[in-house]
C-alpha positions in Angstrom: 25.1 51.8 -18.7 23.9 53.3 -15.4 20.4 53.9 -16.9 20.3 50.3 -18.1 21.0 49.1 -14.6 18.3 51.4 -13.2 15.8 50.0 -15.7 16.7 46.4 -15.0 16.5 47.1 -11.3 13.1 48.6 -11.7 11.8 45.7 -13.7 13.1 43.2 -11.1 11.6 45.3 -8.3 8.2 45.4 -10.1 8.3 41.7 -10.7 9.1 41.0 -7.1 6.2 43.2 -6.0 3.7 41.6 -8.4 4.9 38.1 -7.9 3.0 37.3 -4.7 -0.3 38.3 -6.4 0.4 36.0 -9.4 1.6 33.2 -7.1 -1.7 33.5 -5.1 -3.7 33.1 -8.3 -1.8 30.0 -9.4 -1.9 28.5 -5.9 -5.7 28.8 -5.8 -6.0 27.3 -9.2 -3.7 24.4 -8.2 -5.6 23.7 -5.1 -9.0 23.5 -6.9 -7.5 21.3 -9.6 -5.9 18.9 -7.2 -9.0 18.5 -5.0 -11.1 17.9 -8.1 -8.7 15.2 -9.2 -8.7 13.5 -5.8 -12.5 13.5 -5.6 -12.9 12.2 -9.1 -10.3 9.4 -8.7 -12.0 7.5 -5.8 -15.1 7.5 -3.6 -13.6 7.0 -0.2 -12.3 10.5 0.6 -13.8 13.8 -0.5 -12.2 17.2 0.0 -14.7 20.1 -0.1 -13.5 23.7 -0.3 -15.6 26.6 0.8 -15.0 30.3 0.1 -11.4 30.8 -0.9 -10.4 34.3 0.3 -7.2 35.3 -1.5 -5.3 38.5 -0.7 -2.0 40.0 -1.8 0.5 38.3 0.5 -1.8 35.5 1.7 -5.2 34.1 2.1 -7.4 31.7 3.9 -10.1 29.2 3.1 -12.3 26.6 4.9 -13.6 23.2 3.9 -14.7 19.8 4.9 -12.8 16.5 4.7 -15.3 13.6 4.3 -14.4 9.9 4.9 -17.0 7.5 3.5 -17.1 4.4 5.8 -19.0 1.5 4.1 -19.6 -0.1 7.5 -21.0 3.1 9.1 -24.4 4.7 8.7 -23.0 8.2 8.1 -19.7 9.4 6.7 -17.1 11.0 9.0 -16.8 14.7 8.5 -14.0 17.0 9.7 -14.1 20.7 9.1 -10.7 22.4 8.5 -9.2 25.8 7.8 -6.0 26.8 6.0 -3.9 29.8 6.2 -2.0 30.6 3.0 1.2 32.6 2.7 2.3 33.8 -0.8 6.0 34.2 -1.7 7.8 35.1 -4.9 8.0 31.5 -6.3 5.5 29.6 -4.2 3.0 29.4 -1.3 2.8 27.7 2.1 -0.5 26.3 3.4 -1.0 25.6 7.1 -4.0 23.4 7.9 -5.8 23.1 11.3 -9.2 22.0 12.6 -11.9 24.6 12.2 -13.9 23.5 15.3 -13.7 21.1 18.2 -12.3 17.7 17.4 -14.3 14.6 18.1 -14.0 13.2 21.7 -11.6 10.5 20.6 -9.3 13.0 19.0 -9.5 15.3 22.0 -8.2 12.6 24.2 -5.4 11.7 21.9 -4.2 15.3 21.3 -5.0 16.9 24.6 -1.9 19.0 24.7 -0.6 19.3 21.2 -2.4 19.0 17.8 -1.0 17.5 14.6 0.6 19.9 12.2 0.0 19.6 8.5 1.6 22.0 5.9 1.6 22.1 2.1 4.4 24.0 0.3 3.9 24.5 -3.4 6.0 26.0 -6.2 5.0 27.6 -9.5 6.8 24.9 -11.5 4.6 22.1 -10.2 6.4 20.7 -7.2 5.0 20.4 -3.7 6.1 19.3 -0.2 3.6 17.9 2.2 4.7 17.5 5.9 2.7 16.0 8.8 4.1 16.2 12.3 2.3 14.1 15.0 2.8 15.0 18.6 3.4 12.4 21.4 0.3 10.8 22.8 -0.4 9.5 26.3 -3.9 8.3 27.2 -5.1 6.4 30.3 -8.5 4.9 30.8 -9.0 4.3 34.5 -12.2 2.4 34.0 -10.9 -0.2 31.6 -7.3 -0.2 32.6 -6.3 0.5 29.0 -3.3 2.8 28.2 -1.8 4.2 25.0 1.7 5.6 24.7 2.8 6.9 21.3 5.8 8.8 20.4 5.7 11.7 18.0 6.0 10.9 14.3 6.9 12.6 11.0 5.8 12.1 7.4 6.9 14.0 4.3 6.0 13.7 0.6 8.1 15.5 -2.0 5.8 15.7 -5.1 7.1 16.7 -8.6 6.4 16.4 -12.2 2.9 17.8 -11.7 2.0 14.8 -9.5 3.7 12.2 -11.6 6.7 11.7 -9.2 6.8 11.4 -5.4 9.3 10.6 -2.7 7.7 9.5 0.6 9.3 9.4 4.1 7.7 8.2 7.3 9.4 8.0 10.7 7.5 6.6 13.7 9.6 5.9 16.8 7.1 3.7 18.6 3.9 2.9 20.4 2.8 0.9 23.4 -0.8 -0.3 23.9 -1.7 -2.2 27.0 -4.9 -3.5 28.7 -5.6 -6.3 31.3 -6.0 -8.7 28.3 -2.9 -7.9 26.3 0.1 -5.7 25.6 1.5 -4.6 22.2 4.6 -2.6 21.5 6.1 -1.3 18.3 9.6 0.2 18.1 11.3 2.3 15.3 9.3 2.0 12.1 10.8 3.7 9.1 9.5 3.9 5.5 11.1 5.4 2.3 9.3 5.1 -1.0 9.9 6.7 -4.4 7.1 6.6 -7.1 7.0 7.5 -10.8 3.9 7.3 -12.9 4.3 5.2 -16.0 0.8 5.4 -17.5 -2.7 4.5 -16.6 -2.9 2.9 -13.2 0.8 1.7 -13.3 3.6 3.2 -11.2 7.2 2.3 -10.9 9.7 3.0 -8.1 11.7 1.6 -5.2 10.8 1.4 -1.5 12.1 0.2 1.9 10.4 -0.4 5.2 12.0 -1.3 8.5 10.7 -2.3 11.9 13.1 -2.9 14.7 10.9 -4.7 17.3 7.3 -5.8 17.6 6.3 -7.5 20.8 2.9 -9.0 21.9 2.0 -10.6 25.2 -1.1 -11.8 27.1 -1.7 -13.3 30.5 -1.3 -17.1 30.4 0.1 -17.2 26.9 3.7 -17.2 25.6 4.9 -13.8 24.5 5.8 -13.2 20.8 8.7 -11.0 19.8 9.7 -10.1 16.2 13.0 -8.4 15.6 14.6 -6.9 12.5 11.7 -6.9 10.0 12.6 -5.4 6.6 10.6 -5.1 3.4 12.2 -3.9 0.1 10.5 -3.5 -3.2 11.4 -2.5 -6.7 9.2 -2.0 -9.8 10.6 -1.1 -13.2 9.5 -1.0 -16.8 11.1 -3.0 -19.7 10.5 -3.5 -23.4 10.3 0.2 -24.2 7.9 0.6 -21.2 5.4 -1.9 -22.6 6.1 -4.4 -19.8 6.8 -4.1 -16.1 8.7 -6.3 -13.5 8.5 -6.2 -9.8 10.5 -7.8 -7.0 9.7 -7.7 -3.3 11.8 -9.2 -0.5 10.6 -9.6 3.2 13.0 -10.6 5.9 12.9 -11.1 9.6 16.0 -11.5 11.8 14.4 -13.5 14.6 11.0 -14.5 16.0 10.8 -15.5 19.6 7.7 -17.4 20.9 8.0 -18.1 24.6 11.5 -19.4 25.2 12.2 -20.5 21.6 13.9 -18.2 19.1 14.3 -18.9 15.4 15.5 -17.1 12.4 16.4 -15.6 10.0 13.2 -15.8 7.8 13.0 -14.8 4.1 10.2 -14.6 1.5 10.6 -13.4 -2.1 7.8 -12.3 -4.4 8.0 -11.5 -8.1 5.9 -10.2 -11.0 7.6 -10.7 -14.3 6.7 -9.5 -17.9 3.3 -8.0 -17.1 1.8 -6.1 -19.9 1.5 -2.5 -18.7 -1.8 -1.7 -20.5 -3.3 -5.1 -19.4 -2.2 -4.6 -15.8 -3.6 -1.0 -15.8 -6.9 -2.2 -17.1 -7.2 -4.9 -14.5 -6.3 -2.5 -11.7 -8.9 0.0 -12.9 -11.5 -2.8 -13.1 -10.8 -4.0 -9.6 -11.1 -0.4 -8.3 -14.4 0.0 -10.1 -15.8 -3.2 -8.6 -14.8 -2.0 -5.1 -16.6 1.2 -5.7 -19.7 -0.5 -7.0 -19.7 -2.8 -4.0 -20.0 0.2 -1.7 -23.5 0.9 -3.0 -25.5 -1.0 -0.4 -28.9 0.1 -1.8 -29.4 -3.1 -3.7 -31.0 -1.3 -6.6 -31.1 -2.8 -10.1 -28.7 -0.1 -11.3 -26.2 -1.0 -8.6 -26.4 -4.7 -9.4 -25.9 -4.0 -13.1 -22.8 -1.8 -12.2 -21.3 -4.7 -10.3 -22.0 -7.2 -13.1 -20.4 -4.8 -15.6 -17.3 -4.5 -13.3 -17.0 -8.3 -13.1 -17.1 -8.5 -16.9 -14.4 -5.9 -17.1 -12.3 -7.9 -14.7 -12.7 -11.1 -16.7 -11.9 -9.3 -20.0 -8.8 -7.7 -18.3 -7.6 -11.1 -17.0 -7.9 -12.7 -20.4 -6.0 -9.8 -22.0 -3.3 -9.8 -19.4 -2.8 -13.6 -19.6 -2.7 -13.5 -23.4 0.3 -11.2 -23.2 2.1 -13.6 -20.9 3.3 -13.3 -17.3 5.0 -15.0 -14.4 4.0 -14.4 -10.8 4.8 -16.1 -7.5 7.2 -16.8 -4.6 10.5 -18.0 -6.0 12.0 -18.5 -2.6 10.4 -19.1 0.8 12.6 -19.8 3.9 11.3 -20.0 7.4 13.6 -21.2 10.2 12.3 -23.2 13.1 14.1 -24.8 16.1 13.7 -28.2 14.2 15.2 -26.9 11.0 14.3 -24.9 7.8 10.9 -24.9 6.1 11.5 -23.9 2.5 9.4 -23.8 -0.7 8.6 -22.2 -4.1 5.3 -21.3 -5.7 5.3 -20.0 -9.3 2.5 -19.6 -11.8 2.8 -18.4 -15.4 1.0 -18.0 -18.7 2.7 -18.0 -22.1 2.3 -15.2 -24.6 -0.3 -16.1 -27.2 -0.4 -15.6 -31.0 -3.3 -13.7 -32.6 -5.0 -16.9 -33.5 -4.5 -18.4 -30.0 -6.0 -15.2 -28.5 -9.1 -15.5 -30.7 -9.6 -19.1 -29.5 -8.9 -18.3 -25.8 -11.9 -19.0 -23.6 -10.3 -19.0 -20.1 -7.1 -18.1 -18.3 -6.6 -21.5 -16.6 -6.5 -23.4 -19.8 -2.8 -22.5 -20.5 -1.7 -21.8 -17.0 1.5 -23.5 -15.9 3.1 -23.6 -12.5 5.5 -25.3 -10.0 5.1 -25.9 -6.3 7.8 -27.3 -4.0 7.6 -27.6 -0.2 10.1 -29.2 2.2 10.1 -29.3 6.0 11.7 -31.3 8.8 9.9 -34.5 9.7 10.7 -33.7 13.3 8.6 -30.5 13.0 5.5 -32.6 12.1 6.2 -35.1 14.9 6.4 -32.3 17.5 3.1 -30.6 16.6 0.1 -33.0 16.4 -2.1 -30.4 14.7 0.4 -30.0 11.9 0.7 -33.8 11.5 -3.1 -34.1 11.2 -3.0 -31.7 8.2 -0.1 -33.6 6.6 -1.3 -37.2 7.3 -3.8 -37.3 4.3 -1.1 -36.0 2.0 1.4 -38.6 3.2 -1.2 -41.4 2.9 -2.1 -40.5 -0.7 1.6 -40.2 -1.7 1.4 -36.5 -2.4 4.0 -35.8 0.4 6.9 -38.2 0.8 9.7 -38.6 3.3 13.3 -38.3 2.1 15.7 -38.9 5.0 14.8 -36.6 7.8 12.6 -34.3 5.7 9.1 -34.3 4.2 8.7 -32.9 0.7 6.1 -32.3 -1.9 6.6 -31.3 -5.6 3.8 -30.3 -7.9 3.4 -29.2 -11.5 0.4 -27.4 -13.0 -0.3 -28.0 -16.6 -3.3 -28.6 -18.9 -5.9 -27.9 -16.1 -4.3 -30.6 -13.9 -2.0 -30.6 -10.9 0.5 -33.4 -10.7 1.6 -33.8 -7.1 4.4 -36.3 -6.7 2.9 -38.4 -9.5 -0.8 -38.1 -8.2 -2.8 -36.2 -10.9 -5.6 -33.9 -9.6 -7.9 -32.4 -12.3 -8.7 -28.8 -11.6 -12.0 -27.0 -12.3 -11.8 -24.0 -14.7 -12.2 -21.3 -12.2 -10.7 -18.4 -14.2 
């Protein structure tokens, strides 16, 4: 029995001694695989890795982070270095600039530098943490100032990159100049993501902003309080379809001496075909990348045309599967009363024969639009009345008591607005 314990202890000791070397090998392989996937998935950011020097208990490597700015002549490049520590079950990477930062970054981070770490585990999980120091910058020549509190961001990644939980905490910022002043207080973000398939992800998220305030000489100040954004996306029909709901609310908005609220806007996506939505998203990304080629070559033009064709085909396929999209509830409070409305657009699911005969998306689109606002609001603001006057004259907006309202229905390539039929061109 004692000999067995000695043997087991020796095996455990040998495994513990050998573990950091094996962990180092896996960490290097994981890093190269992740950077290759990042570089292949998009064209805006590229991560280049130089010589990876791996030792027993740690290692180091250098590289370049390249940001491709379509509006700039040259991409932005930042050289970095990383120190790697190997443990028994995972590694810790600590990133830092390899050389002097650009002048703008030097001014922002004169005393402390941002800290970025990546902690990995053998079973495919990772934790990324970014800590931003407080920033205080004064420009005596322009009179501009920047005050920014330290912030923190964290990403817990699991499932070999198919799951993630994101957290961002940013206490605030103040930007001021002789022309304006802007302050932001207490921004918080929490988001969970789960990869479904293709370009489609599901999950839940919340974002909160306590106060945003803007002011300028000679103009009424604007103050927004209690902004919140919640979103949820989930799969249905055995993961063949996906639904999404987003709710944005604001407690109050103050402009000058007038305060109004609360405000509420809902947005929904219902019964979207997962494969069709993924194909459309991929086609839109491909078109965006093709548009970055500013050379004007025939090959670039053909690439853009091919991307447009993919978008059209994806739209037809997505519409043929049926969907509903829009704003089921819009409520904006004003001192004169509530402005409310609804905007919904949908497309029925088509049979195989109907799909074969389908030439355009708009042919079968249906929708409803409803808008109602206080008549007093239009009377108080001449600019708004100038926009509404033609609609009132044509009977597309009618007055009912102390409110102006408009109801419209989209069907058969025509928009019926309070009984006034407007033919629509086949745009899609």
